[in-house]
N, C-alpha and C positions, 0 to 999 in steps of 0.2 A: 268439462264439456257437457252441455245439455243434450238430451236426446228426446225426440218426439216421433211418434209413429201415427200414420193416418192411412186410411183406405184410399182407393183410387177416386178419381172424379171430384165430387164435392168435398170429400175428406181432405184431399190434397190441396184443393183451392182454398179451403178454410185456413190453411197454414200460411197463406201468402203474406198477410199483414204481419204475422209474427216473424216470418223469415226476413221481411224488409226491416222490421224493427230491430232485429238482431244484427242485421248488416249495418245499419246506420250507427248503432251503439257499440259495434265491435264485440259482440257476444259470441263465444264459440258454441256452435250448435250443429248437430247432425240431424237432419230431418229425413226419416225413412218413409217413403210413400209406396202404396200399392199401385199397380198398373194392370191394365187388361192383358190378356195373354199375348205373348210376344208376336204370334202370327197375325194378331188382330190390330196391332198398333198402327195407327194411321188410317183406320177405316171408320172412325167416328161411331164405334160401337158403344153399348151401354156403359156409362160412367168412365168414358175415356177423356182424359184431359192432359194436354202437353205441359206437365208441371215443370219439366226441365227447361223448356222454352220460356214458360211464363215467369220463371224466377231467374233467368240468365243474367239480368242486369243488376240484381241485388242479392246475389250469393257469391261466395268465393269460387265455388265450383259445383258442378252438378254431373251426376252419372245416370245414364239409362243402362241398366244391366242387360246385356245381350247374351251372355253365357255365364251360367252359374259358377263355372270354374274360376271366373274372375272375381267372385264375391270376396274372398279373403283379402286379396290385394286392394280392392276398391274400399272395403270397410277400413282397413288400416290406413290407406291414403286419406280417406275422408276425415278421420279423426286427427291425423297429422296436419292436414291443411287447415282444419277448423281452429286448431289450438296453437298454431305457430305463426310467426310473423305478426301481422295485424289480425287478431282473431275475427272470426265471422262464421256465418252459416254455410253448410254444405248439404246438398240434396242428393239422396240415393233413391232412384225410382226403380222398383223391382216388379216386373211382370209376374202375374199370379202363377204361371207355369214354372217360373224359376223358384218361387217360394215353396213349391210342393216337391221338389226333387231332392233326393238324398245325395250327400257329397262328403267324401273324406277330404279333410283340408288341414292345412297348417298356415298360420299367418306368416307372411314374409318377415324375416329377421331384420331387414333393413329396408329403407324407403329411399328411392332416388327418382324424383319427379322432374323431368326435363323442364327447364324454364322457371322452376319454383325453388329459389334459393334465398330465403329471407336473410337480410343483413342485420346482424345483432351488434356488431362492434362498430362504434362510431369512429370516423376517420380522425386520427391523432392530430393532424394539422388543423382540421376544423375545430377540434376541441381546444387547441392552443389559441385559436382566434377568439373563441368564447371567453377564455381566461383573460386574454388581453382586453377584450371589450369590458369585462367586469371591472378590471383595474382602472379603466378610464372613466367609468360611469359615475355620475353623482346621484342619479335618480333611477336606479335599476328596479325592475319589477318582474316577477314570475307570474305567468298565466298557466295554471295547472289544469289539464283536462282529464277526461276519462282514461286516456292512455297511461297516466301515472298509476291509476288504480289497477287497470288490466295488467300492467307490467309488473305489479308488486313492488313499486318503487316509492311508496309513501314514506318509508323510514329514511331512505336516501334523500328524498326531496326536503324533508324537514332538516336533516343534518346539513345539507348544502345551504339552505336558506339561513340557518342559524350561523354557520361558519362565515358566510359572506355578508350577513346582515341585509338580506333582500326580502322585502315584503312579498306576500303571495296573494293573488286573487284566483278564484277558481271559476270554471264554467259550471253549468248545471251538472254535467256528468262527472266533474272533478270534485264534487262535494264529498268530504271524508278523506281526501288525500292529505289534509292537514287538520288536526283537531280544531273544532270551531272556536275554542277559547284560547288558542295559541296567539300570543301577542303579535306575531307577524302575519296572521290571517286577516285579510281585509274583508273577506266575504265573497259572495258571488257577484260576478260582473254581468253586464248585458242589459237588455231592454227591461228586464224585471229584476235586475240586481240592485245592489246597495250603492249609495252615493260615493262612499270612499273608494270602492273598487273601480267605479267608472271614472272618477276624477283621476285616480292614479294612472290608469291605462292611457289617458289622454295627456298626462303631464310627464310621463316617464321619458328619460332619454335613452334607456335600454330596456327592451321588452324581450323576455326569454319565454317563448311559448313551448310548452312540453306536453306532447300527447293530446293535442286539441285540434279540431277542425277549424277553429276560429270562424264560425259561420256568422251570418248577418245578425242573428239575435244576440251574439256574444260581443261583437265589436262595433256594430253599427256601421259607421263610415270609416273604413280602413285608411283612407287617404289622410285623414287628420292625424291618425296614429303614426303613419309612415313619415309624415313631415317632421314630427318631433323626436322620434325614437329610431335608434338602430334596432332592427328586428332580427332575433335569432329564433329559429324554429327547429326543435328536436322532435323527430317522429320516426317510428319504425316503417311507416308507409311513405315512400318518397313522393307518391302522387298527391299527398296532402300538403307538402311543403311548397309554399308560394302560390297555392291555389286561390286563396281568398285574401291574402295580404302580401305585399312585397317584402321579400326576405333578403337580408344582407348576408347572414351567415347561416346556411342550411347545414343541419347535421342529421344524416340518416343513420338510425341505429336504435337499439333497444334503450328506452329511457332509463331503465335501471342501470344498465352498463355505462351509459354516458354520465349519469349522475355520480356513479362510483368513481369515475375518472376525474370528474370535476371536483369532488370532495377532496381528492388527493392533491390536485394541482392548484385550485383557486384559493385566493386569499380574501380577507375581509375588504369589502368595498368601502369607499369613502361616502357613506350614505347615512350617517347618523342624523343629520339635519332633515333629510328627506323622510326617514322612517319616523322620526318624532313628529314631523308635521302631519303625516298621514294618520298617526295615532290620535292626534288632536282632532282631525277632521272626522275620523271614525267615531270618536266619543261625542263630538258635537252633533253629528248627523246620524246617530244610532237609531235603529228601528224602535218604534214605540210599542209598548204592550199595555200601557195604562188603560184602565177601564173607567170611563166617566160616569156611566149609568149602570148599576148592577142589574136592572130589570129590562134593559132595552136590547133584546136579542142576545145571541152568543157572539162574543168577539173572537173570531177564529185565531187571531194572532196571540191573544191572551191565553186561549186554551192550549195552543201548541207550545207556548213558552212554559206552561205548567206541565204539559206532557213530558217535556225534557227532564223534569225532576223525577219522573216515574220510570225512566228507561236508563239502562247502563250502556257501557261502551260496546257491548256485544248485541244489544237489541237491534232489530232490523226494522227499518221504516220503508214502506213502499208507498208510492203515490199513483193516483190517476193523473189525468192531464186536464189542466184548467187552472182556475184560481187556487184550488187545493194544492196543486203541485208547487206553485210559487210560494204560497204561505208556508208549506212544509220546508221548502228549500231555504227560506230566509229565517224562519222562526223556530225550527226544531234544531237543537244542538247535536250535530253528528260528530262523534268522537273518533271513529275508526273507518278506514277504507272498506268498501264493500257492504256497509250497513245502510246505505241510502240507495234504494233501487227505484229507478224511474225510467220512463221513455223520453229520451232527450231529442234524438235526431228526427224521428218520425212523429213524435207527439201523439202516441196512440191512445185514444180514449178506450177505457175498458182494460187497460194493462195492469192496474194496481192490484186488483183482487186476485187474479190467477198468479201474479208474481208473488203475492203474500203467501198463497198456498204453497208454491214451490219453495219459498224461503223457510217456511215452518217445517216442511217435510225434511229439508236439508239441515235445519238447525232446530230440532224439536224441543230442546231444553231452553231456548231463548225466547224472549218476547218478540212477537212479530205484529206490527201495527200497520194497517192499510189506511192511508189518508185519502178520502174519496169525496167526490161531489155527487149530487143527486143525478146529474146527467150521465157521467161516466159509469157510475155504479150500475145503472140499468143496462149498460152495454155488455156486461159479463156477469150479471147476478145469478145466472144459471150455475155458476161455480159453487153456489151455496149447496147444491146437491153433492158436489165432490167433497166439500167440507163435512157434510153430514155423514156421507158413506164412509169416510176415512177418519172421522173424529179429529179434525185438524183445528187446533186452538188459535185461530186467527182473530185478532181484535180489529174492528172496523170503526173508524171515526168518520161519519158521513155528514158533510156540510150541506144543508138543504136550504136553498134560496129559490127553488122552483124555476130556475132558469140556467142557461149556459152562461155563467157569470163572466168568464174571460172574454168570450166572443161578444157578449153584450157590451162589455166595457170598451172593447175595440170599436164596435159600431157607434158607440156614443162619441168617442174621441175623434174618429176619422171620418165618419159619415153623418155627422150632425144629428145623431140620434135616430136615424132611419133604420129601425130594427127589422130583422128578418130571421125567422127560425130560431130564436133564442129563448122564447118563453115556453116552459114545460106545462103550464096550466096546473091542474090539480094532480099532484104526484100520488102514487099509491101509498098506503099506510106501510111504511118500511118496517115498523116494529112488529105489526101483525104478520107481515111476510116472514120476518126473521123467526118469530115465534112458531109459525107454521112448520118450520124445519126442526123445531124443538130447541131452539137457542134462546138465550136471554138477551134482552135489549132494553134501552131506555131512551126516551126523548127529553131533551132539555132545551129551554128557551131563555134562561136567565143566567148571567155570569156567576151569580152566587151558588148555582148548582154544580159548577164544573168540578170543584175539588172533590166533592163527595162522589160524583159520577165516575171520575177517573179511579178513585179508590175502589169503587165497586167493580169496575171493569177489570181491574187487575187482581181481584180477590182470589181468582182461580185461573186455571189454564184452559178454560173452555171458550168456545166461540162467543163473541159478544159484539153487539152493535150499539154504538153510541150515536144517536141521531141528534144533530145540533141545528136548531133553527137560527139562521143568520139573516142579517139585514140584506134585502135584495140590492141595496145600494152600496154594500160593503166593497171598498176598493181593494185592488190587488196589493198595493204598497201603502 
């Protein structure tokens, strides 16, 4: 469970986007904020902000501490709520007078929160229905979301898929739940996913959704899927089941627990023809990384495919939001769960660099690479100060096209090229900026420079910026 601390007023409100991001992506987090003195709450005094009210709709629970004697119980409850059931953020707002009082305390030995009883064990009758549906299916498909990773169920997912011979497609947040090179992995689905995954979800006769919201960017038009497939939805949060797609067999419970039961009960599906056909489609329509011109800008897809050769299964890749996120999702080979960190639900620009800082602090011996765009990078580049002060060896690959590439691409496709607010003009000199902090960096603009630049970047464990000049017309896919 992550913890962040902020002062009252603007300090607390600066956490709002981060709290909403954690809520959408089911990240366990406790945010502790300062508040004005308890007798002044509600009087609009200096730096007062109703942070519990402001975050009520996108955190699991919030507390305004009114008696310091309740703090031990509140803190224990907050961490319990944040980390159990569907994980998410909890806010504890502590008035300054409560912060300065001395208190002898013990944390309660047990927690009993009325109305909060997460269900972990899937209903046995519903699981039997899932087993029956698999035995009848000819074209089964698994859609694995971030809940598989949050629930620590990746090993069980692969075991289940292999036993039943069911191909897997992942959402953006589900990347890493199955190794990218696994023969049953079709890749990421959705509006920026790969052809094989999207073809499969529209042709399947049985769709098993696991730990996913199945939002509009993942499935597009759910009506077309519902008409072809029997839909099973397994999720620890009952509110997600049936919210975005019609579900025939709902299973409320912990994905790991449900998968363990399915591994024991289910048998191989009659799916050989289906799996072989999808493998053919995947090979025929695989993403291209070939470079036609060695001196015509940097090809980001080619660079990221080469990056995969420099990282191992424990290396962590974080992304910003935009074209860089989609390129990383599709072209970086992620081998283990929890090693691809991105903002999926909120799509928060400026997320990648601070996420990389946190990842490197948590895993100091591993390589941590932030994939960034010139727009997103400038939303949180103040974190370079944190990197400098704490000597955090984050590597940054910055794709520079002097525009918000993904938004520009959408405006070209949907609004006939009527562009608004997407051109960044003349960017700052990012290399000089990086060097001003005492770090090393390099700018490249030819594909022939990539291999040597990556070798130099990983030659030590110091911060490094690799700025890549890319074609302003480079497409997302």
